[in-house]
N, C-alpha and C positions, 0 to 999 in steps of 0.2 A: 265512301262516306256520302250520306244524303242529308240535305238540309231542307227544312220547310219554313215558310214564312207565314205566320198567322197573326193577324191583328197586331202588327208592329213588334212581333217577337219571333225569335228563331228557335227551332228545335233541331238539334243535330244528332245523328245516329251513325255509328260506324261499327266495323267489326275487323278484327285482325285475322286475315285469311288463313295464315299458317296455324294459328291457335284453333280456329274453327275446324279446320281439316283434321288437326290432331285430336281434338276432343270428340268429334263425331265420325271420324274416319270415312268409310265409304258411304255411310248413310247421310252425310251432310248435305243440306240444301245449298244451292248456290248462294254466295255471300250477298249478292244484290237482293235476292228474294228474302233472306233473313232480315237484312237491314230495312227493306221496304215494309215488311210486316211489323217491325218494331216502330217505325215511323208512323204507320197507319194507326197502331194502337194509341200512340201519343196524341195524334190529331183527333181521333175519335174521342178519347178521354177528355181532351181540352174542350171540344165542342159540347160534350155532354155536361161538363161542369158549368158551361155558360147557357145551357138549354138551347143550343143552336145546332145547326147542321153545317157540314163542311163539303165543299166541292174540291176535289184533288186534281190539280194540273201538274204533270211531271214532265221532265225533259225526255225527249225521245230516247228509247233504248230498244235493244233487241228483245224479243219475246213479249211484246206488249199484250198479245192475246192471253198468254199464260198468266201475266200479272193481273189482268182483268178477271180471269177465272179464279185466281187466288183470292181476290177481293170477294167474289161471290161465295167461295168456300168459307172465308173468315166471317161473313155475315151469318152463315148457318151454323158452323161448327166452332168458331173461334180461331184465334191466331196460333194457338199452341204455345209451348214454352212456359216460362215461369210467370209471365204477365198476361197470360192468355185472356182474351176478351172477345166477345162477339161484337163485331163492328155494326153499330146501329145508327150512327150519326153522320156517316159518309154517304152523301146522296149520289145517285146516278152511278157512274162507273169511273174508272181511272181515265183521265184525259191526258193525252201525250201531245206535246208541241215542241218544236225545235227551240232551244233556249236562245239561240242567236236571233230569232225572229219574234220572240214574245217577251214583252216587258213583264208579264205575269210570272214567267219562269226564270228570268234572268237573276233575281235575287238568290235563287237556290244554287247558282253556279259560282258564287263567290269563293 
């Protein structure tokens, strides 16, 4: 499960790993990648609705470079899936920081 804190509100996204694996079998993307794409869609949509931009700071995870590459692909081709959108309101890249050392990341670990 991933949480995001934006403007005094939370967005939560998660996936049931067994159901994801069953539905998509061998072609399934890793659960963290799926959930992160859903979360980025929501952050991008929220920023667009307010005519603002978002900077994303996430807790440190493995495969940070792959997630940054995914964001680049989402900007060009969209996120895929049933809510696919091109991400146009997320600025810069994905930033990763250890949640235990960052007050900006700590709310997402509740």
